[in-house]
Backbone as CSV, one residue per row, in Angstrom:
resi,resn,N_x,N_y,N_z,CA_x,CA_y,CA_z,C_x,C_y,C_z
1,MET,-112.223,-37.670,-16.997,-112.416,-36.244,-16.857,-113.636,-35.813,-17.668
2,LYS,-114.445,-34.989,-17.042,-115.595,-34.417,-17.726,-115.191,-33.020,-18.202
3,ILE,-115.416,-32.736,-19.494,-115.076,-31.432,-20.058,-116.363,-30.705,-20.424
4,LEU,-116.543,-29.547,-19.808,-117.714,-28.712,-20.071,-117.293,-27.492,-20.868
5,MET,-118.248,-26.880,-21.561,-117.994,-25.647,-22.304,-118.984,-24.587,-21.814
6,LYS,-118.484,-23.363,-21.705,-119.318,-22.315,-21.140,-118.813,-20.954,-21.609
7,ARG,-119.713,-19.984,-21.641,-119.295,-18.609,-21.924,-118.701,-18.008,-20.662
8,THR,-117.695,-17.194,-20.835,-117.019,-16.538,-19.715,-117.986,-15.674,-18.921
9,TYR,-119.004,-15.151,-19.584,-119.951,-14.232,-18.953,-121.007,-14.933,-18.108
10,GLU,-121.082,-16.262,-18.175,-122.018,-17.001,-17.335,-121.483,-17.039,-15.908
11,VAL,-122.400,-17.116,-14.958,-122.018,-17.126,-13.548,-121.208,-18.383,-13.229
12,PRO,-120.038,-18.218,-12.594,-119.250,-19.390,-12.201,-120.023,-20.236,-11.182
13,GLU,-119.913,-21.546,-11.328,-120.594,-22.461,-10.417,-119.583,-23.453,-9.848
14,GLN,-119.888,-23.987,-8.691,-119.029,-24.990,-8.049,-118.813,-26.180,-8.983
15,SER,-119.868,-26.547,-9.728,-119.806,-27.715,-10.610,-118.899,-27.508,-11.826
16,ASP,-118.407,-26.276,-12.037,-117.500,-26.007,-13.158,-116.151,-26.695,-12.961
17,GLY,-115.793,-26.947,-11.725,-114.484,-27.554,-11.460,-113.361,-26.592,-11.812
18,PHE,-112.353,-27.098,-12.522,-111.186,-26.318,-12.930,-111.574,-25.486,-14.150
19,ARG,-111.521,-24.163,-14.016,-111.990,-23.260,-15.081,-110.815,-22.740,-15.913
20,VAL,-110.912,-22.963,-17.240,-109.842,-22.598,-18.165,-110.371,-21.621,-19.209
21,LEU,-109.779,-20.447,-19.267,-110.103,-19.497,-20.327,-109.281,-19.886,-21.551
22,ALA,-109.964,-20.243,-22.635,-109.288,-20.717,-23.842,-109.372,-19.682,-24.960
23,ASP,-109.261,-18.417,-24.617,-109.239,-17.314,-25.583,-107.882,-16.627,-25.508
24,ARG,-107.433,-16.111,-26.630,-106.157,-15.394,-26.668,-106.291,-14.009,-26.038
25,LEU,-107.495,-13.430,-26.121,-107.747,-12.100,-25.575,-108.595,-12.212,-24.308
26,TRP,-108.313,-11.341,-23.335,-109.114,-11.325,-22.113,-110.509,-10.794,-22.452
27,PRO,-111.575,-11.398,-21.905,-112.946,-10.962,-22.220,-113.228,-9.538,-21.726
28,ARG,-113.894,-8.787,-22.575,-114.240,-7.406,-22.236,-115.207,-7.355,-21.061
29,GLY,-114.972,-6.387,-20.201,-115.909,-6.111,-19.126,-115.819,-7.037,-17.933
30,ILE,-114.844,-7.929,-17.908,-114.706,-8.852,-16.776,-113.389,-8.562,-16.068
31,ARG,-113.489,-8.271,-14.783,-112.278,-8.056,-13.990,-111.667,-9.413,-13.654
32,LYS,-110.354,-9.461,-13.636,-109.664,-10.728,-13.363,-110.070,-11.316,-12.020
33,GLU,-110.303,-10.457,-11.035,-110.687,-10.947,-9.700,-112.069,-11.600,-9.705
34,ASP,-112.936,-11.189,-10.630,-114.309,-11.693,-10.674,-114.492,-12.889,-11.618
35,ALA,-113.470,-13.196,-12.392,-113.616,-14.200,-13.449,-113.573,-15.642,-12.954
36,HIS,-112.945,-15.876,-11.803,-112.800,-17.231,-11.272,-112.161,-18.165,-12.305
37,ILE,-111.057,-17.689,-12.889,-110.311,-18.454,-13.886,-109.126,-19.119,-13.175
38,ASP,-109.012,-20.434,-13.325,-107.887,-21.162,-12.734,-106.668,-21.158,-13.655
39,LEU,-106.925,-21.087,-14.963,-105.844,-21.115,-15.939,-106.270,-20.327,-17.170
40,TRP,-105.407,-19.412,-17.611,-105.643,-18.709,-18.864,-104.742,-19.362,-19.900
41,ALA,-105.318,-20.179,-20.759,-104.552,-20.988,-21.706,-104.502,-20.326,-23.080
42,LYS,-104.019,-19.088,-23.118,-103.992,-18.367,-24.394,-103.046,-19.012,-25.408
43,GLU,-102.025,-19.738,-24.926,-101.060,-20.356,-25.836,-101.637,-21.530,-26.627
44,ILE,-102.791,-22.050,-26.217,-103.409,-23.148,-26.980,-104.664,-22.686,-27.728
45,SER,-104.946,-21.403,-27.656,-106.091,-20.867,-28.389,-105.695,-20.663,-29.856
46,PRO,-106.675,-20.429,-30.732,-106.334,-20.215,-32.147,-105.368,-19.035,-32.306
47,SER,-104.469,-19.151,-33.279,-103.512,-18.073,-33.545,-104.261,-16.794,-33.915
48,THR,-103.601,-15.677,-33.756,-104.208,-14.384,-34.082,-104.645,-14.346,-35.543
49,ASP,-103.797,-14.819,-36.449,-104.149,-14.807,-37.876,-105.382,-15.661,-38.162
50,LEU,-105.440,-16.840,-37.551,-106.587,-17.729,-37.770,-107.853,-17.112,-37.195
51,ARG,-107.749,-16.560,-35.997,-108.908,-15.925,-35.369,-109.429,-14.775,-36.227
52,LYS,-108.519,-13.941,-36.733,-108.926,-12.794,-37.562,-109.546,-13.248,-38.877
53,SER,-109.006,-14.307,-39.481,-109.578,-14.838,-40.727,-110.997,-15.332,-40.506
54,TYR,-111.199,-16.012,-39.400,-112.529,-16.556,-39.101,-113.521,-15.440,-38.775
55,HIS,-113.136,-14.547,-37.882,-114.050,-13.475,-37.490,-114.253,-12.458,-38.603
56,GLY,-113.319,-12.390,-39.536,-113.466,-11.500,-40.685,-114.212,-12.148,-41.840
57,ASN,-114.763,-13.356,-41.593,-115.531,-14.118,-42.583,-114.732,-14.469,-43.836
58,GLU,-113.413,-14.572,-43.690,-112.580,-14.997,-44.815,-112.632,-16.516,-44.965
59,ILE,-112.872,-17.219,-43.848,-113.017,-18.677,-43.867,-114.265,-19.060,-43.084
60,ASP,-114.857,-20.218,-43.417,-116.055,-20.672,-42.698,-115.650,-21.547,-41.506
61,PHE,-116.654,-21.994,-40.735,-116.367,-22.763,-39.529,-115.661,-24.079,-39.847
62,LYS,-116.036,-24.716,-40.954,-115.415,-25.988,-41.330,-113.914,-25.795,-41.568
63,GLU,-113.548,-24.749,-42.290,-112.138,-24.466,-42.561,-111.412,-24.050,-41.279
64,PHE,-112.085,-23.239,-40.462,-111.521,-22.821,-39.183,-111.222,-24.046,-38.311
65,SER,-112.167,-24.975,-38.252,-112.005,-26.197,-37.456,-110.790,-26.995,-37.908
66,LYS,-110.661,-27.152,-39.214,-109.548,-27.912,-39.771,-108.213,-27.243,-39.425
67,LYS,-108.149,-25.929,-39.612,-106.899,-25.208,-39.360,-106.564,-25.153,-37.870
68,TYR,-107.567,-24.972,-37.024,-107.309,-24.938,-35.591,-106.865,-26.320,-35.090
69,GLY,-107.482,-27.361,-35.601,-107.061,-28.723,-35.262,-105.607,-28.958,-35.636
70,ALA,-105.204,-28.470,-36.796,-103.809,-28.600,-37.236,-102.882,-27.801,-36.312
71,GLU,-103.321,-26.615,-35.896,-102.520,-25.822,-34.955,-102.335,-26.565,-33.631
72,LEU,-103.408,-27.163,-33.137,-103.315,-27.901,-31.877,-102.331,-29.067,-31.987
73,LYS,-102.364,-29.795,-33.119,-101.450,-30.929,-33.321,-99.996,-30.496,-33.284
74,GLU,-99.721,-29.316,-33.788,-98.343,-28.815,-33.875,-97.926,-28.006,-32.647
75,ASN,-98.853,-27.760,-31.736,-98.593,-26.861,-30.618,-97.840,-27.571,-29.485
76,PRO,-96.583,-27.170,-29.236,-95.804,-27.818,-28.171,-96.348,-27.523,-26.765
77,ASP,-97.148,-26.472,-26.619,-97.714,-26.120,-25.312,-98.913,-26.992,-24.930
78,PHE,-99.450,-27.739,-25.889,-100.645,-28.532,-25.609,-100.382,-29.635,-24.590
79,THR,-99.226,-30.265,-24.649,-98.890,-31.339,-23.701,-98.863,-30.806,-22.271
80,ALA,-98.242,-29.651,-22.074,-98.194,-29.031,-20.737,-99.601,-28.656,-20.275
81,PHE,-100.412,-28.186,-21.201,-101.801,-27.843,-20.890,-102.563,-29.086,-20.412
82,LEU,-102.404,-30.192,-21.111,-103.075,-31.440,-20.711,-102.626,-31.898,-19.333
83,LYS,-101.328,-31.798,-19.066,-100.801,-32.211,-17.755,-101.401,-31.365,-16.638
84,GLU,-101.653,-30.097,-16.929,-102.212,-29.214,-15.912,-103.697,-29.482,-15.670
85,THR,-104.410,-29.909,-16.698,-105.848,-30.157,-16.552,-106.164,-31.593,-16.127
86,GLU,-105.287,-32.530,-16.441,-105.527,-33.956,-16.191,-105.943,-34.329,-14.770
87,PRO,-105.339,-33.736,-13.732,-105.703,-34.160,-12.375,-107.128,-33.793,-11.950
88,HIS,-107.816,-32.979,-12.742,-109.127,-32.481,-12.328,-110.252,-33.345,-12.885
89,GLN,-111.240,-33.597,-12.017,-112.383,-34.415,-12.418,-113.234,-33.713,-13.460
90,THR,-113.439,-32.415,-13.266,-114.223,-31.610,-14.190,-113.397,-30.402,-14.612
91,VAL,-113.366,-30.181,-15.919,-112.699,-29.007,-16.485,-113.726,-28.269,-17.333
92,THR,-113.875,-26.976,-17.086,-114.771,-26.154,-17.894,-113.914,-25.216,-18.721
93,ILE,-114.012,-25.366,-20.051,-113.288,-24.466,-20.938,-114.221,-23.312,-21.292
94,LEU,-113.656,-22.129,-21.252,-114.445,-20.902,-21.362,-114.050,-20.069,-22.568
95,THR,-115.029,-19.368,-23.116,-114.801,-18.430,-24.211,-115.733,-17.237,-24.047
96,SER,-115.355,-16.126,-24.646,-116.239,-14.967,-24.635,-117.101,-14.937,-25.899
97,ALA,-116.896,-15.882,-26.806,-117.682,-15.941,-28.044,-119.168,-16.105,-27.723
98,LYS,-120.004,-15.452,-28.515,-121.456,-15.507,-28.284,-122.038,-16.875,-28.587
99,GLU,-121.526,-17.531,-29.620,-122.052,-18.840,-30.022,-120.973,-19.904,-29.820
100,ILE,-121.085,-20.607,-28.715,-120.085,-21.616,-28.359,-119.956,-22.692,-29.444
101,GLU,-121.076,-23.082,-30.039,-121.088,-24.180,-31.004,-120.199,-23.906,-32.216
102,VAL,-120.008,-22.628,-32.559,-119.178,-22.279,-33.719,-117.950,-21.479,-33.272
103,SER,-117.471,-21.805,-32.074,-116.246,-21.187,-31.546,-115.144,-22.250,-31.543
104,ALA,-114.013,-21.909,-30.970,-112.899,-22.855,-30.879,-113.151,-23.964,-29.847
105,LEU,-114.088,-23.743,-28.911,-114.276,-24.695,-27.810,-114.630,-26.118,-28.234
106,PRO,-115.582,-26.328,-29.156,-115.878,-27.720,-29.531,-114.673,-28.444,-30.135
107,ILE,-113.841,-27.710,-30.861,-112.654,-28.291,-31.483,-111.647,-28.654,-30.392
108,LEU,-111.438,-27.730,-29.460,-110.518,-27.967,-28.348,-111.004,-29.128,-27.486
109,LYS,-112.291,-29.159,-27.191,-112.849,-30.235,-26.360,-112.623,-31.599,-27.014
110,GLU,-112.930,-31.692,-28.296,-112.754,-32.961,-29.011,-111.281,-33.375,-29.027
111,PHE,-110.403,-32.422,-29.248,-108.962,-32.701,-29.260,-108.492,-33.187,-27.894
112,MET,-108.977,-32.546,-26.839,-108.621,-32.977,-25.475,-109.083,-34.389,-25.197
113,GLU,-110.334,-34.680,-25.574,-110.903,-36.011,-25.327,-110.119,-37.106,-26.054
114,LYS,-109.635,-36.808,-27.241,-108.840,-37.790,-27.989,-107.500,-38.041,-27.325
115,LYS,-106.928,-37.016,-26.701,-105.592,-37.133,-26.119,-105.599,-37.704,-24.709
116,LEU,-106.758,-37.714,-24.050,-106.809,-38.210,-22.670,-107.018,-39.712,-22.609
């Protein structure tokens, strides 16, 4: 499986394959009909407390990564999420964050790759 990362606001493309929104909150300004989201995986996104700590600059990206990784390890919904994405050749995980490199996506992608 090829796992891609993309902002929700980028134009959906055929090459995206199975599109997964990996944010707990729906992106502002995007109608559900226009989003071309195959799965909204809010249950595997960072917890509200962790997200608020990170966005409130209480913790840095390194600490956020460590804590989110720990959340994923303990998350019982992750197995079901993997089963749903596994049959697809290409999975694009999406976020509304402006900077993908310092969002939850790289952590989620790495975790997925280890489990597949």
